[in-house]
C-alpha angles and dihedrals in degrees: 000000000000118000121188109237096157091131092060129081113259094253092052089045090054092047092049092048092049091048092051091047092051090047090050092049093048090048096052091044091054092043090048090055091053091047093048092049103042104017092240144056103070098112095041093052097041098044093044093050101040095042089071087069106022134046119256089247088060096043110036100057091048092049092049091055091048091048092054090048091049091051092050089050093051101034101078092062093040099044098092092054099049113123095227101180092049093046094050092057092043092052089050087057090049090055090050095045101043097073089051090051091051089051091051090049089065093059106029135064109253093209091052091049091048091052092051093045092047091054092048093047092049092053094046092048090049091052092049092048090051090058107274110141141161106245095206137048109263115249127241099271091048090050091051090050089054088051091049090052090052091048094049093050092044092052095042103039109001091248104112096137103079097065090053091046093049090046094057096040094049095055132072092258111127125247094259092051093047094048095044093047092050091051091055093041092055093044092057095044093045093050089052091048093047090050090052090051091051092049091051094045094246094119113066137172087261090062090050090053092052090048090054091053091051096041094084098058089041091053091050090053092047091051094050092045092050091051090050091053092052090054096046127094118237094248093050091045092054092050093046093046092053090046088053089052092051090050092048093049088052089051090050090052092051090049092050091050089050090052091052093048096044 
């Protein structure tokens, strides 16, 4: 993540670079903990925090590589609990919705969309945390619709995760199933996104080098988050996961306001 400090003396340049590196490492460690615990949240935390100091072109490819690595770290333990039939139909919806989202991106303001989505997500997460729940497993068409919503938001504003998160935490699926399914869902979508970045030349060896530097603090966070999940009851996990989502939607709102003001 190269920052141009050519106007600064070399000592100041070194201090600034070290400070940004430490900030980046602390950010990915904290985001890794959230990801290890809940199965989601890494990209939203990392991109929102680092984008205040780096350009999206510097941040997003690195985060995608770290997301894929995080999924590979967590997937072996989550594999037996993945809801495969549900995920297959949801991912079909993602494929259908993503082109529509890209089309909307051409005619709508991404920051404005992010602000609206953040407000909606916050209210839905608050309702779920207060006890609202779907008392039945959603059927196939409803699952595809949830996937379409994720695809539209991913294509239009790169925030396709929240619909999937809300889908799993609003149904009778247990904590282990919800977390495992989200881990696999994000792995697939992040691999697709990383492939698109490689094809367009946006992901370079330099990004891979930065991802390697940040992989160690992220792994430490993942390990601690995973251990916390194993020691947490299902009721407490659900409440904490929804609290994470409320916090992330607030972070998304702050980031969108910053983009408008910048």
